[in-house]
C-alpha positions in Angstrom: 6.9 43.6 -42.4 4.4 46.0 -43.7 1.7 43.2 -43.6 2.6 42.2 -40.1 2.3 45.8 -38.9 -1.1 46.1 -40.7 -2.2 42.9 -39.0 -1.2 44.1 -35.7 -3.0 47.5 -36.2 -6.2 45.8 -37.3 -6.0 43.3 -34.1 -5.5 46.4 -31.8 -8.4 48.2 -33.4 -10.7 45.2 -33.1 -9.7 44.7 -29.5 -10.3 48.4 -28.7 -13.7 48.4 -30.5 -14.9 45.3 -28.7 -13.8 46.7 -25.3 -15.6 49.9 -25.9 -18.7 48.4 -27.1 -18.8 45.7 -24.2 -18.3 48.2 -21.4 -21.8 49.5 -21.5 -23.5 46.2 -22.5 -25.9 45.7 -19.7 -27.8 42.8 -21.5 -24.6 40.6 -21.7 -24.6 37.7 -19.3 -21.8 35.8 -20.8 -19.3 36.5 -23.7 -16.2 34.7 -24.6 -13.9 34.2 -27.7 -11.6 31.4 -28.2 -8.6 32.0 -30.7 -8.0 29.2 -33.2 -4.3 28.4 -33.2 -2.7 29.3 -36.6 -6.2 30.2 -37.9 -6.6 26.6 -38.9 -9.5 24.8 -37.1 -9.1 21.1 -37.0 -12.3 18.9 -36.8 -10.6 17.4 -33.8 -10.3 20.6 -32.0 -13.6 21.4 -30.1 -14.1 25.0 -28.7 -15.4 24.8 -25.2 -17.3 27.5 -23.4 -18.2 27.0 -19.7 -20.4 29.5 -18.0 -22.4 29.9 -14.7 -26.2 30.6 -15.1 -27.9 31.8 -11.9 -31.1 33.3 -13.4 -33.8 30.7 -14.6 -36.6 33.3 -14.8 -35.1 35.7 -17.5 -35.5 35.0 -21.1 -32.2 34.8 -23.0 -30.8 34.7 -26.6 -27.6 32.8 -27.4 -25.3 33.7 -30.4 -22.4 32.1 -31.9 -19.8 34.5 -33.3 -17.1 33.8 -35.8 -14.1 35.8 -37.0 -12.9 34.6 -40.3 -10.2 35.9 -42.7 -10.4 36.4 -46.3 -8.3 33.2 -46.7 -11.4 31.1 -45.7 -12.3 29.0 -48.7 -16.1 28.5 -48.2 -19.1 30.7 -48.1 -20.6 29.1 -45.1 -19.7 27.3 -41.8 -21.6 24.4 -40.3 -21.3 24.0 -36.5 -22.2 21.2 -34.3 -23.1 22.4 -30.8 -23.4 20.3 -27.7 -25.1 21.9 -24.8 -24.8 20.3 -21.4 -26.9 21.5 -18.5 -25.8 21.3 -14.7 -28.0 18.2 -14.4 -25.9 16.3 -17.0 -28.5 16.3 -19.8 -27.4 17.6 -23.0 -28.8 18.5 -26.5 -27.1 18.5 -29.9 -27.8 21.1 -32.5 -26.4 22.0 -35.9 -26.1 25.7 -37.0 -25.2 27.0 -40.4 -23.5 30.4 -40.5 -23.5 32.2 -43.8 -20.1 34.1 -44.2 -20.2 35.2 -47.8 -23.0 36.0 -50.2 -23.6 34.4 -53.7 -21.0 36.8 -55.4 -18.4 35.8 -52.8 -18.4 39.2 -50.8 -17.9 38.6 -47.1 -20.8 39.3 -44.9 -20.6 40.7 -41.4 -18.4 43.6 -40.2 -14.9 43.7 -41.4 -11.7 45.5 -41.2 -8.7 44.7 -43.5 -8.9 41.0 -44.1 -10.9 40.0 -40.8 -14.6 39.7 -40.7 -17.0 39.2 -37.7 -20.3 37.4 -37.9 -22.8 36.9 -35.1 -25.6 34.2 -35.7 -28.5 33.6 -33.5 -28.3 30.1 -32.2 -31.2 30.0 -29.5 -33.9 32.7 -29.3 -36.0 33.4 -26.2 -35.0 30.6 -23.9 -35.0 30.2 -20.2 -32.2 28.2 -18.6 -34.0 25.2 -16.7 -31.4 24.9 -13.9 -28.9 27.3 -12.0 -25.2 26.2 -12.3 -22.7 25.4 -14.9 -23.5 25.0 -18.5 -21.1 23.8 -21.1 -21.2 24.5 -24.9 -18.9 22.4 -27.0 -18.6 23.6 -30.7 -17.1 21.7 -33.5 -17.1 22.5 -37.2 -19.2 20.4 -39.4 -17.5 21.0 -42.8 -16.1 18.3 -45.2 -12.5 19.6 -44.8 -10.9 18.3 -41.7 -8.7 21.6 -41.4 -10.5 24.8 -41.9 -8.0 27.6 -42.9 -9.1 31.1 -42.1 -11.2 30.7 -38.9 -9.6 33.2 -36.3 -12.0 32.9 -33.4 -15.1 31.2 -32.3 -17.3 33.1 -29.7 -20.4 32.5 -27.6 -22.5 35.2 -26.3 -25.6 34.9 -23.9 -27.6 38.0 -23.4 -31.0 38.9 -21.6 -34.0 39.8 -23.8 -35.3 43.0 -23.0 -39.2 43.2 -22.3 
């Protein structure tokens, strides 16, 4: 019971902090988190982000965000990202996110047993078309089931001049 209360308190704290930080975030174009059911991410369970882009002249950065728990068994996370433009063209990329250092200490910001990491995926890009973009993310780890991945997020932000 004590662990459940601590988990709920940390979840509420993270939500309030995210809400307070995002309310004055003028550079954010898109940000969403998808919860991983049971904190176990199957290799057959893609995480899908769909967003409308209307500005093709502004330069953007794209980040992939991961919330993991201290039950995650690895120090890194490989992701395969398929980005599909409104024209139907797509690109596929691989991104490695370091979640722990060489001594096994969790990186990123953390509270209790949950840690948040933001990794730059694309820097200084312009979207070539207006319309709907789809980002499909799957993990590229050897284990088919990854325990300890709580959320995967995507953030697109304008780059200040």
